[in-house]
PyMOL Python script that loads the backbone (N, CA, C, O; Angstrom):
from pymol import cmd

cmd.read_pdbstr("""\
ATOM      1  N   ALA A   1     -16.843   8.292   7.277  1.00  0.00           N
ATOM      2  CA  ALA A   1     -16.496   7.980   6.207  1.00  0.00           C
ATOM      3  C   ALA A   1     -14.795   8.544   6.045  1.00  0.00           C
ATOM      4  O   ALA A   1     -13.909   7.954   5.426  1.00  0.00           O
ATOM      5  N   GLN A   2     -14.663   9.908   6.831  1.00  0.00           N
ATOM      6  CA  GLN A   2     -13.280   9.681   6.177  1.00  0.00           C
ATOM      7  C   GLN A   2     -12.396   9.450   7.354  1.00  0.00           C
ATOM      8  O   GLN A   2     -11.339  10.078   7.420  1.00  0.00           O
ATOM      9  N   PHE A   3     -12.851   8.301   8.625  1.00  0.00           N
ATOM     10  CA  PHE A   3     -12.160   7.859   9.435  1.00  0.00           C
ATOM     11  C   PHE A   3     -11.868   6.278   9.250  1.00  0.00           C
ATOM     12  O   PHE A   3     -10.995   5.531   9.692  1.00  0.00           O
ATOM     13  N   ASN A   4     -13.232   6.059   8.214  1.00  0.00           N
ATOM     14  CA  ASN A   4     -12.559   4.746   7.372  1.00  0.00           C
ATOM     15  C   ASN A   4     -11.568   4.741   6.283  1.00  0.00           C
ATOM     16  O   ASN A   4     -10.634   3.949   6.155  1.00  0.00           O
ATOM     17  N   ALA A   5     -11.914   5.803   5.451  1.00  0.00           N
ATOM     18  CA  ALA A   5     -10.886   5.675   4.469  1.00  0.00           C
ATOM     19  C   ALA A   5      -9.576   6.188   5.118  1.00  0.00           C
ATOM     20  O   ALA A   5      -8.561   5.880   4.493  1.00  0.00           O
ATOM     21  N   PHE A   6      -9.360   7.079   6.512  1.00  0.00           N
ATOM     22  CA  PHE A   6      -7.998   6.803   6.415  1.00  0.00           C
ATOM     23  C   PHE A   6      -7.573   5.434   7.124  1.00  0.00           C
ATOM     24  O   PHE A   6      -6.449   4.969   6.934  1.00  0.00           O
ATOM     25  N   SER A   7      -8.595   4.750   8.022  1.00  0.00           N
ATOM     26  CA  SER A   7      -8.135   3.603   8.686  1.00  0.00           C
ATOM     27  C   SER A   7      -8.001   2.243   7.198  1.00  0.00           C
ATOM     28  O   SER A   7      -7.491   1.146   7.425  1.00  0.00           O
ATOM     29  N   LYS A   8      -8.539   2.610   5.818  1.00  0.00           N
ATOM     30  CA  LYS A   8      -8.045   1.397   4.931  1.00  0.00           C
ATOM     31  C   LYS A   8      -6.994   2.028   4.857  1.00  0.00           C
ATOM     32  O   LYS A   8      -6.122   1.282   5.304  1.00  0.00           O
ATOM     33  N   ILE A   9      -6.227   3.704   4.317  1.00  0.00           N
ATOM     34  CA  ILE A   9      -5.009   3.648   3.969  1.00  0.00           C
ATOM     35  C   ILE A   9      -3.725   3.190   5.103  1.00  0.00           C
ATOM     36  O   ILE A   9      -2.712   2.565   4.790  1.00  0.00           O
ATOM     37  N   VAL A  10      -4.098   3.712   6.549  1.00  0.00           N
ATOM     38  CA  VAL A  10      -3.345   3.106   7.282  1.00  0.00           C
ATOM     39  C   VAL A  10      -3.050   1.639   7.520  1.00  0.00           C
ATOM     40  O   VAL A  10      -1.890   1.348   7.811  1.00  0.00           O
ATOM     41  N   SER A  11      -4.222   0.403   7.409  1.00  0.00           N
ATOM     42  CA  SER A  11      -4.172  -0.569   7.359  1.00  0.00           C
ATOM     43  C   SER A  11      -3.341  -1.283   6.283  1.00  0.00           C
ATOM     44  O   SER A  11      -2.773  -2.343   6.544  1.00  0.00           O
ATOM     45  N   HIS A  12      -3.276  -0.750   5.169  1.00  0.00           N
ATOM     46  CA  HIS A  12      -2.805  -0.993   3.803  1.00  0.00           C
ATOM     47  C   HIS A  12      -1.259  -0.704   4.404  1.00  0.00           C
ATOM     48  O   HIS A  12      -0.375  -1.532   4.628  1.00  0.00           O
ATOM     49  N   GLU A  13      -1.241   0.562   4.564  1.00  0.00           N
ATOM     50  CA  GLU A  13       0.172   1.069   4.405  1.00  0.00           C
ATOM     51  C   GLU A  13       0.968   0.922   5.421  1.00  0.00           C
ATOM     52  O   GLU A  13       2.061   1.479   5.320  1.00  0.00           O
ATOM     53  N   SER A  14       0.595  -0.067   7.032  1.00  0.00           N
ATOM     54  CA  SER A  14       1.370   0.103   7.673  1.00  0.00           C
ATOM     55  C   SER A  14       1.075  -0.781   9.001  1.00  0.00           C
ATOM     56  O   SER A  14       1.706  -0.866  10.054  1.00  0.00           O
ATOM     57  N   GLY A  15      -0.294  -1.498   8.497  1.00  0.00           N
ATOM     58  CA  GLY A  15      -1.083  -2.415   9.724  1.00  0.00           C
ATOM     59  C   GLY A  15      -1.441  -1.736  11.248  1.00  0.00           C
ATOM     60  O   GLY A  15      -1.709  -2.238  12.339  1.00  0.00           O
ATOM     61  N   TRP A  16      -1.317  -0.458  10.799  1.00  0.00           N
ATOM     62  CA  TRP A  16      -1.205   0.167  12.295  1.00  0.00           C
ATOM     63  C   TRP A  16      -0.444   0.269  13.367  1.00  0.00           C
ATOM     64  O   TRP A  16      -0.666   0.536  14.548  1.00  0.00           O
ATOM     65  N   ASN A  17       0.764  -0.067  12.571  1.00  0.00           N
ATOM     66  CA  ASN A  17       1.907   0.098  13.483  1.00  0.00           C
ATOM     67  C   ASN A  17       2.759   0.879  13.162  1.00  0.00           C
ATOM     68  O   ASN A  17       3.435   0.881  12.133  1.00  0.00           O
ATOM     69  N   PRO A  18       2.782   2.065  14.617  1.00  0.00           N
ATOM     70  CA  PRO A  18       3.350   3.215  14.204  1.00  0.00           C
ATOM     71  C   PRO A  18       4.946   2.930  14.153  1.00  0.00           C
ATOM     72  O   PRO A  18       5.466   4.046  14.152  1.00  0.00           O
ATOM     73  N   SER A  19       5.822   2.070  14.115  1.00  0.00           N
ATOM     74  CA  SER A  19       6.794   2.024  13.835  1.00  0.00           C
ATOM     75  C   SER A  19       7.408   1.140  12.737  1.00  0.00           C
ATOM     76  O   SER A  19       8.534   0.642  12.723  1.00  0.00           O
ATOM     77  N   ALA A  20       6.492   1.056  11.880  1.00  0.00           N
ATOM     78  CA  ALA A  20       5.962   0.107  10.513  1.00  0.00           C
ATOM     79  C   ALA A  20       7.918   0.600   9.588  1.00  0.00           C
ATOM     80  O   ALA A  20       8.146   1.754   9.949  1.00  0.00           O
ATOM     81  N   THR A  21       8.566   0.325   9.095  1.00  0.00           N
ATOM     82  CA  THR A  21       9.714   1.036   8.137  1.00  0.00           C
ATOM     83  C   THR A  21       9.561   0.540   6.737  1.00  0.00           C
ATOM     84  O   THR A  21       9.456  -0.675   6.909  1.00  0.00           O
ATOM     85  N   ASN A  22       9.511   0.690   5.863  1.00  0.00           N
ATOM     86  CA  ASN A  22       9.819   0.466   4.830  1.00  0.00           C
ATOM     87  C   ASN A  22      11.279   0.016   4.145  1.00  0.00           C
ATOM     88  O   ASN A  22      11.948   0.889   3.594  1.00  0.00           O
ATOM     89  N   SER A  23      11.885  -1.736   4.205  1.00  0.00           N
ATOM     90  CA  SER A  23      13.131  -1.799   3.848  1.00  0.00           C
ATOM     91  C   SER A  23      13.662  -1.254   2.922  1.00  0.00           C
ATOM     92  O   SER A  23      14.878  -1.076   2.986  1.00  0.00           O
ATOM     93  N   SER A  24      12.952  -0.832   1.808  1.00  0.00           N
ATOM     94  CA  SER A  24      13.412  -0.710   0.325  1.00  0.00           C
ATOM     95  C   SER A  24      13.177   1.163   0.103  1.00  0.00           C
ATOM     96  O   SER A  24      13.912   1.764  -0.680  1.00  0.00           O
ATOM     97  N   SER A  25      11.979   1.968   0.971  1.00  0.00           N
ATOM     98  CA  SER A  25      11.985   3.125   0.501  1.00  0.00           C
ATOM     99  C   SER A  25      12.667   4.011   1.728  1.00  0.00           C
ATOM    100  O   SER A  25      13.312   5.040   1.528  1.00  0.00           O
ATOM    101  N   GLY A  26      12.387   3.373   3.167  1.00  0.00           N
ATOM    102  CA  GLY A  26      13.006   4.543   4.254  1.00  0.00           C
ATOM    103  C   GLY A  26      11.217   4.816   5.057  1.00  0.00           C
ATOM    104  O   GLY A  26      11.068   5.135   6.237  1.00  0.00           O
ATOM    105  N   ALA A  27      10.368   4.650   4.328  1.00  0.00           N
ATOM    106  CA  ALA A  27       9.174   5.079   4.518  1.00  0.00           C
ATOM    107  C   ALA A  27       8.645   4.141   5.982  1.00  0.00           C
ATOM    108  O   ALA A  27       8.783   2.951   6.263  1.00  0.00           O
ATOM    109  N   TYR A  28       7.869   5.515   6.864  1.00  0.00           N
ATOM    110  CA  TYR A  28       7.894   5.182   8.124  1.00  0.00           C
ATOM    111  C   TYR A  28       6.668   5.587   9.251  1.00  0.00           C
ATOM    112  O   TYR A  28       6.262   6.717   9.524  1.00  0.00           O
ATOM    113  N   GLY A  29       6.429   4.885   9.549  1.00  0.00           N
ATOM    114  CA  GLY A  29       5.275   5.145  10.880  1.00  0.00           C
ATOM    115  C   GLY A  29       3.917   5.144  10.090  1.00  0.00           C
ATOM    116  O   GLY A  29       3.941   5.098   8.860  1.00  0.00           O
ATOM    117  N   LEU A  30       2.477   5.206  10.931  1.00  0.00           N
ATOM    118  CA  LEU A  30       1.305   4.622  10.458  1.00  0.00           C
ATOM    119  C   LEU A  30       1.087   4.611   8.764  1.00  0.00           C
ATOM    120  O   LEU A  30       0.802   3.627   8.083  1.00  0.00           O
ATOM    121  N   VAL A  31       1.317   6.063   8.280  1.00  0.00           N
ATOM    122  CA  VAL A  31       1.333   6.389   7.279  1.00  0.00           C
ATOM    123  C   VAL A  31       2.577   6.576   6.266  1.00  0.00           C
ATOM    124  O   VAL A  31       2.645   7.289   5.264  1.00  0.00           O
ATOM    125  N   GLN A  32       3.403   5.838   6.754  1.00  0.00           N
ATOM    126  CA  GLN A  32       4.403   6.041   5.884  1.00  0.00           C
ATOM    127  C   GLN A  32       4.888   7.194   4.989  1.00  0.00           C
ATOM    128  O   GLN A  32       5.060   7.418   3.791  1.00  0.00           O
ATOM    129  N   ALA A  33       5.054   7.954   6.444  1.00  0.00           N
ATOM    130  CA  ALA A  33       5.855   9.332   5.284  1.00  0.00           C
ATOM    131  C   ALA A  33       7.144   8.836   5.088  1.00  0.00           C
ATOM    132  O   ALA A  33       7.828   8.025   5.712  1.00  0.00           O
ATOM    133  N   LEU A  34       7.383   9.725   3.751  1.00  0.00           N
ATOM    134  CA  LEU A  34       8.764   9.806   3.366  1.00  0.00           C
ATOM    135  C   LEU A  34       9.153  10.855   2.823  1.00  0.00           C
ATOM    136  O   LEU A  34       8.564  11.126   1.776  1.00  0.00           O
ATOM    137  N   PRO A  35      10.239  11.823   3.277  1.00  0.00           N
ATOM    138  CA  PRO A  35      10.926  11.137   4.430  1.00  0.00           C
ATOM    139  C   PRO A  35      10.012  10.727   5.871  1.00  0.00           C
ATOM    140  O   PRO A  35       8.883  11.089   6.202  1.00  0.00           O
ATOM    141  N   ALA A  36      10.812   9.993   6.435  1.00  0.00           N
ATOM    142  CA  ALA A  36      10.099  10.184   7.679  1.00  0.00           C
ATOM    143  C   ALA A  36      10.100  11.235   8.720  1.00  0.00           C
ATOM    144  O   ALA A  36       9.168  11.502   9.478  1.00  0.00           O
ATOM    145  N   SER A  37      11.260  11.795   8.662  1.00  0.00           N
ATOM    146  CA  SER A  37      11.306  13.412   9.146  1.00  0.00           C
ATOM    147  C   SER A  37       9.976  14.371   8.846  1.00  0.00           C
ATOM    148  O   SER A  37       9.547  15.257   9.585  1.00  0.00           O
ATOM    149  N   LYS A  38       9.678  14.137   8.129  1.00  0.00           N
ATOM    150  CA  LYS A  38       8.574  15.018   7.489  1.00  0.00           C
ATOM    151  C   LYS A  38       7.566  15.310   8.529  1.00  0.00           C
ATOM    152  O   LYS A  38       7.160  16.458   8.713  1.00  0.00           O
ATOM    153  N   MET A  39       7.016  13.956   9.439  1.00  0.00           N
ATOM    154  CA  MET A  39       6.210  13.888  11.006  1.00  0.00           C
ATOM    155  C   MET A  39       6.736  15.121  11.836  1.00  0.00           C
ATOM    156  O   MET A  39       5.901  15.475  12.668  1.00  0.00           O
ATOM    157  N   ALA A  40       7.516  15.629  11.837  1.00  0.00           N
ATOM    158  CA  ALA A  40       8.276  16.271  12.808  1.00  0.00           C
ATOM    159  C   ALA A  40       7.458  17.535  12.672  1.00  0.00           C
ATOM    160  O   ALA A  40       7.297  18.203  13.694  1.00  0.00           O
ATOM    161  N   SER A  41       7.042  17.853  11.791  1.00  0.00           N
ATOM    162  CA  SER A  41       6.207  19.619  11.935  1.00  0.00           C
ATOM    163  C   SER A  41       5.145  18.971  12.299  1.00  0.00           C
ATOM    164  O   SER A  41       4.192  19.750  12.272  1.00  0.00           O
ATOM    165  N   ALA A  42       4.797  17.792  12.670  1.00  0.00           N
ATOM    166  CA  ALA A  42       3.668  17.715  13.836  1.00  0.00           C
ATOM    167  C   ALA A  42       3.609  17.431  15.553  1.00  0.00           C
ATOM    168  O   ALA A  42       2.738  17.461  16.423  1.00  0.00           O
ATOM    169  N   GLY A  43       5.156  17.124  15.476  1.00  0.00           N
ATOM    170  CA  GLY A  43       5.528  16.956  16.817  1.00  0.00           C
ATOM    171  C   GLY A  43       6.950  16.266  17.115  1.00  0.00           C
ATOM    172  O   GLY A  43       7.432  15.485  16.294  1.00  0.00           O
ATOM    173  N   THR A  44       7.456  16.510  18.046  1.00  0.00           N
ATOM    174  CA  THR A  44       8.886  16.374  18.129  1.00  0.00           C
ATOM    175  C   THR A  44       9.225  14.700  18.263  1.00  0.00           C
ATOM    176  O   THR A  44      10.204  14.059  17.883  1.00  0.00           O
ATOM    177  N   ASP A  45       7.732  14.200  19.110  1.00  0.00           N
ATOM    178  CA  ASP A  45       7.854  12.667  19.176  1.00  0.00           C
ATOM    179  C   ASP A  45       6.809  11.804  18.268  1.00  0.00           C
ATOM    180  O   ASP A  45       5.974  10.935  18.520  1.00  0.00           O
ATOM    181  N   TRP A  46       7.295  12.516  17.002  1.00  0.00           N
ATOM    182  CA  TRP A  46       6.858  11.594  16.059  1.00  0.00           C
ATOM    183  C   TRP A  46       7.431  10.048  15.402  1.00  0.00           C
ATOM    184  O   TRP A  46       7.074   9.265  14.522  1.00  0.00           O
ATOM    185  N   LYS A  47       8.208  10.125  16.114  1.00  0.00           N
ATOM    186  CA  LYS A  47       8.947   8.830  16.109  1.00  0.00           C
ATOM    187  C   LYS A  47       7.885   7.187  16.989  1.00  0.00           C
ATOM    188  O   LYS A  47       7.800   5.961  16.914  1.00  0.00           O
ATOM    189  N   THR A  48       7.466   8.061  17.540  1.00  0.00           N
ATOM    190  CA  THR A  48       7.212   7.072  18.980  1.00  0.00           C
ATOM    191  C   THR A  48       5.605   7.461  19.218  1.00  0.00           C
ATOM    192  O   THR A  48       5.197   6.749  20.136  1.00  0.00           O
ATOM    193  N   ASN A  49       4.973   7.982  18.921  1.00  0.00           N
ATOM    194  CA  ASN A  49       3.575   8.807  19.535  1.00  0.00           C
ATOM    195  C   ASN A  49       2.889   8.596  18.527  1.00  0.00           C
ATOM    196  O   ASN A  49       3.141   9.418  17.646  1.00  0.00           O
ATOM    197  N   PRO A  50       1.668   7.415  18.086  1.00  0.00           N
ATOM    198  CA  PRO A  50       0.795   7.416  17.054  1.00  0.00           C
ATOM    199  C   PRO A  50       0.298   8.271  16.616  1.00  0.00           C
ATOM    200  O   PRO A  50       0.186   8.489  15.410  1.00  0.00           O
ATOM    201  N   ALA A  51      -0.296   9.251  17.929  1.00  0.00           N
ATOM    202  CA  ALA A  51      -0.879  10.380  18.014  1.00  0.00           C
ATOM    203  C   ALA A  51      -0.463  11.835  16.806  1.00  0.00           C
ATOM    204  O   ALA A  51      -1.106  12.519  16.009  1.00  0.00           O
ATOM    205  N   THR A  52       0.750  11.765  17.201  1.00  0.00           N
ATOM    206  CA  THR A  52       1.229  12.365  16.262  1.00  0.00           C
ATOM    207  C   THR A  52       1.305  11.872  14.639  1.00  0.00           C
ATOM    208  O   THR A  52       0.862  12.592  13.744  1.00  0.00           O
ATOM    209  N   GLN A  53       1.729  10.966  14.461  1.00  0.00           N
ATOM    210  CA  GLN A  53       1.658  10.281  13.281  1.00  0.00           C
ATOM    211  C   GLN A  53       0.626  10.764  12.611  1.00  0.00           C
ATOM    212  O   GLN A  53       0.695  11.550  11.666  1.00  0.00           O
ATOM    213  N   ILE A  54      -0.922  10.028  13.368  1.00  0.00           N
ATOM    214  CA  ILE A  54      -2.048  10.723  13.046  1.00  0.00           C
ATOM    215  C   ILE A  54      -2.205  11.859  12.192  1.00  0.00           C
ATOM    216  O   ILE A  54      -2.368  11.975  10.977  1.00  0.00           O
ATOM    217  N   LYS A  55      -2.064  13.108  13.658  1.00  0.00           N
ATOM    218  CA  LYS A  55      -2.577  14.437  13.228  1.00  0.00           C
ATOM    219  C   LYS A  55      -1.391  14.641  11.679  1.00  0.00           C
ATOM    220  O   LYS A  55      -1.757  15.071  10.585  1.00  0.00           O
ATOM    221  N   TRP A  56      -0.023  14.208  12.029  1.00  0.00           N
ATOM    222  CA  TRP A  56       0.560  14.449  10.299  1.00  0.00           C
ATOM    223  C   TRP A  56      -0.059  14.061   9.209  1.00  0.00           C
ATOM    224  O   TRP A  56      -0.112  14.676   8.145  1.00  0.00           O
ATOM    225  N   GLY A  57      -0.770  12.517   9.597  1.00  0.00           N
ATOM    226  CA  GLY A  57      -1.166  11.820   8.168  1.00  0.00           C
ATOM    227  C   GLY A  57      -2.361  12.970   7.894  1.00  0.00           C
ATOM    228  O   GLY A  57      -2.069  13.687   6.936  1.00  0.00           O
ATOM    229  N   LEU A  58      -3.607  13.290   8.510  1.00  0.00           N
ATOM    230  CA  LEU A  58      -5.151  13.600   8.815  1.00  0.00           C
ATOM    231  C   LEU A  58      -4.390  15.145   7.920  1.00  0.00           C
ATOM    232  O   LEU A  58      -4.675  15.290   6.732  1.00  0.00           O
ATOM    233  N   ASP A  59      -3.653  15.970   8.472  1.00  0.00           N
ATOM    234  CA  ASP A  59      -3.237  17.210   7.808  1.00  0.00           C
ATOM    235  C   ASP A  59      -2.147  16.826   5.864  1.00  0.00           C
ATOM    236  O   ASP A  59      -2.242  17.174   4.687  1.00  0.00           O
ATOM    237  N   TYR A  60      -1.593  16.276   6.400  1.00  0.00           N
ATOM    238  CA  TYR A  60      -1.410  15.609   4.587  1.00  0.00           C
ATOM    239  C   TYR A  60      -2.173  15.474   3.511  1.00  0.00           C
ATOM    240  O   TYR A  60      -2.235  16.165   2.494  1.00  0.00           O
ATOM    241  N   MET A  61      -2.993  14.110   3.964  1.00  0.00           N
ATOM    242  CA  MET A  61      -4.255  13.744   3.194  1.00  0.00           C
ATOM    243  C   MET A  61      -5.314  14.674   3.080  1.00  0.00           C
ATOM    244  O   MET A  61      -6.067  14.268   2.195  1.00  0.00           O
ATOM    245  N   ASN A  62      -5.932  16.296   3.827  1.00  0.00           N
ATOM    246  CA  ASN A  62      -6.177  16.761   3.503  1.00  0.00           C
ATOM    247  C   ASN A  62      -5.157  18.109   2.838  1.00  0.00           C
ATOM    248  O   ASN A  62      -5.573  19.033   2.138  1.00  0.00           O
ATOM    249  N   SER A  63      -4.464  17.999   3.064  1.00  0.00           N
ATOM    250  CA  SER A  63      -3.770  19.363   2.252  1.00  0.00           C
ATOM    251  C   SER A  63      -3.072  18.973   0.708  1.00  0.00           C
ATOM    252  O   SER A  63      -2.333  19.798   0.171  1.00  0.00           O
ATOM    253  N   ARG A  64      -3.335  17.816   0.131  1.00  0.00           N
ATOM    254  CA  ARG A  64      -2.300  17.290  -0.879  1.00  0.00           C
ATOM    255  C   ARG A  64      -3.959  16.622  -1.808  1.00  0.00           C
ATOM    256  O   ARG A  64      -4.043  16.869  -3.011  1.00  0.00           O
ATOM    257  N   TYR A  65      -5.059  15.869  -1.150  1.00  0.00           N
ATOM    258  CA  TYR A  65      -5.897  15.365  -1.796  1.00  0.00           C
ATOM    259  C   TYR A  65      -7.294  15.882  -1.643  1.00  0.00           C
ATOM    260  O   TYR A  65      -8.190  15.775  -2.480  1.00  0.00           O
ATOM    261  N   GLY A  66      -7.410  16.789   0.214  1.00  0.00           N
ATOM    262  CA  GLY A  66      -8.544  17.342  -0.034  1.00  0.00           C
ATOM    263  C   GLY A  66      -9.367  16.631   1.373  1.00  0.00           C
ATOM    264  O   GLY A  66      -9.976  17.352   2.163  1.00  0.00           O
ATOM    265  N   SER A  67      -9.292  15.366   1.514  1.00  0.00           N
ATOM    266  CA  SER A  67      -9.578  15.018   2.297  1.00  0.00           C
ATOM    267  C   SER A  67      -9.112  13.435   2.543  1.00  0.00           C
ATOM    268  O   SER A  67      -8.267  13.096   1.715  1.00  0.00           O
ATOM    269  N   PRO A  68      -9.485  12.353   3.528  1.00  0.00           N
ATOM    270  CA  PRO A  68      -8.874  11.410   3.692  1.00  0.00           C
ATOM    271  C   PRO A  68      -9.548  10.096   2.865  1.00  0.00           C
ATOM    272  O   PRO A  68      -9.072   8.967   2.741  1.00  0.00           O
ATOM    273  N   VAL A  69     -10.916  10.673   2.306  1.00  0.00           N
ATOM    274  CA  VAL A  69     -11.590  10.155   1.084  1.00  0.00           C
ATOM    275  C   VAL A  69     -11.171  10.488  -0.172  1.00  0.00           C
ATOM    276  O   VAL A  69     -11.394   9.680  -1.073  1.00  0.00           O
ATOM    277  N   LYS A  70     -10.659  11.425  -0.395  1.00  0.00           N
ATOM    278  CA  LYS A  70     -10.398  11.340  -1.390  1.00  0.00           C
ATOM    279  C   LYS A  70      -8.759  10.844  -1.902  1.00  0.00           C
ATOM    280  O   LYS A  70      -8.437  10.459  -3.026  1.00  0.00           O
ATOM    281  N   ALA A  71      -7.686  11.031  -0.417  1.00  0.00           N
ATOM    282  CA  ALA A  71      -6.751  10.351  -0.731  1.00  0.00           C
ATOM    283  C   ALA A  71      -7.076   8.234  -0.356  1.00  0.00           C
ATOM    284  O   ALA A  71      -6.199   7.396  -0.567  1.00  0.00           O
ATOM    285  N   TRP A  72      -7.736   8.075  -0.100  1.00  0.00           N
ATOM    286  CA  TRP A  72      -8.172   6.780  -0.308  1.00  0.00           C
ATOM    287  C   TRP A  72      -8.771   6.252  -1.698  1.00  0.00           C
ATOM    288  O   TRP A  72      -8.704   5.073  -2.048  1.00  0.00           O
ATOM    289  N   ASN A  73      -9.262   7.100  -2.314  1.00  0.00           N
ATOM    290  CA  ASN A  73      -9.865   7.086  -3.974  1.00  0.00           C
ATOM    291  C   ASN A  73      -8.314   6.844  -4.689  1.00  0.00           C
ATOM    292  O   ASN A  73      -8.067   5.792  -5.279  1.00  0.00           O
ATOM    293  N   PHE A  74      -7.185   8.081  -4.547  1.00  0.00           N
ATOM    294  CA  PHE A  74      -6.138   7.607  -4.874  1.00  0.00           C
ATOM    295  C   PHE A  74      -5.620   6.321  -4.681  1.00  0.00           C
ATOM    296  O   PHE A  74      -5.199   5.638  -5.615  1.00  0.00           O
ATOM    297  N   TRP A  75      -5.632   5.901  -3.323  1.00  0.00           N
ATOM    298  CA  TRP A  75      -4.918   4.870  -3.354  1.00  0.00           C
ATOM    299  C   TRP A  75      -5.304   3.298  -4.033  1.00  0.00           C
ATOM    300  O   TRP A  75      -4.687   2.241  -4.170  1.00  0.00           O
ATOM    301  N   GLN A  76      -6.559   3.750  -4.337  1.00  0.00           N
ATOM    302  CA  GLN A  76      -7.211   2.553  -4.832  1.00  0.00           C
ATOM    303  C   GLN A  76      -6.806   2.230  -6.397  1.00  0.00           C
ATOM    304  O   GLN A  76      -6.437   1.213  -6.984  1.00  0.00           O
ATOM    305  N   ALA A  77      -7.057   3.605  -6.786  1.00  0.00           N
ATOM    306  CA  ALA A  77      -6.497   3.383  -8.030  1.00  0.00           C
ATOM    307  C   ALA A  77      -5.422   3.653  -8.592  1.00  0.00           C
ATOM    308  O   ALA A  77      -5.302   3.806  -9.808  1.00  0.00           O
ATOM    309  N   ASN A  78      -3.939   3.798  -7.227  1.00  0.00           N
ATOM    310  CA  ASN A  78      -2.452   3.926  -7.652  1.00  0.00           C
ATOM    311  C   ASN A  78      -1.720   2.733  -6.632  1.00  0.00           C
ATOM    312  O   ASN A  78      -0.589   2.262  -6.757  1.00  0.00           O
ATOM    313  N   GLY A  79      -2.453   2.505  -5.889  1.00  0.00           N
ATOM    314  CA  GLY A  79      -1.858   1.549  -4.815  1.00  0.00           C
ATOM    315  C   GLY A  79      -0.653   2.127  -4.287  1.00  0.00           C
ATOM    316  O   GLY A  79       0.369   1.514  -3.981  1.00  0.00           O
ATOM    317  N   TRP A  80      -0.943   3.826  -4.180  1.00  0.00           N
ATOM    318  CA  TRP A  80       0.144   4.502  -2.973  1.00  0.00           C
ATOM    319  C   TRP A  80      -1.045   5.780  -2.945  1.00  0.00           C
ATOM    320  O   TRP A  80      -2.139   5.869  -3.502  1.00  0.00           O
ATOM    321  N   TYR A  81      -0.333   6.668  -2.075  1.00  0.00           N
ATOM    322  CA  TYR A  81      -0.693   7.408  -2.332  1.00  0.00           C
ATOM    323  C   TYR A  81      -0.056   9.437  -1.827  1.00  0.00           C
ATOM    324  O   TYR A  81      -0.673  10.406  -2.271  1.00  0.00           O
TER     325      TYR A  81
END
""", "prot")
cmd.dss("prot")
cmd.show_as("cartoon", "prot")
cmd.util.cbc("prot")
cmd.orient("prot")
């Protein structure tokens, strides 16, 4: 269930494109981090390594929402997370 929820968020946010960039906000990567440089806390290769972006995204969802499922529930209600 947690992977499914994470996958749904990533699909909506970036289409699983690790270099996806939001032209208006500057959000970047699989999980559309804003600012993108926040992902550096998960590794120096955050710009190019999807695994680093996934690690950061999971840490973010767990710390902010409690789990990817809870993050997905928030996303469904708000269209963002």
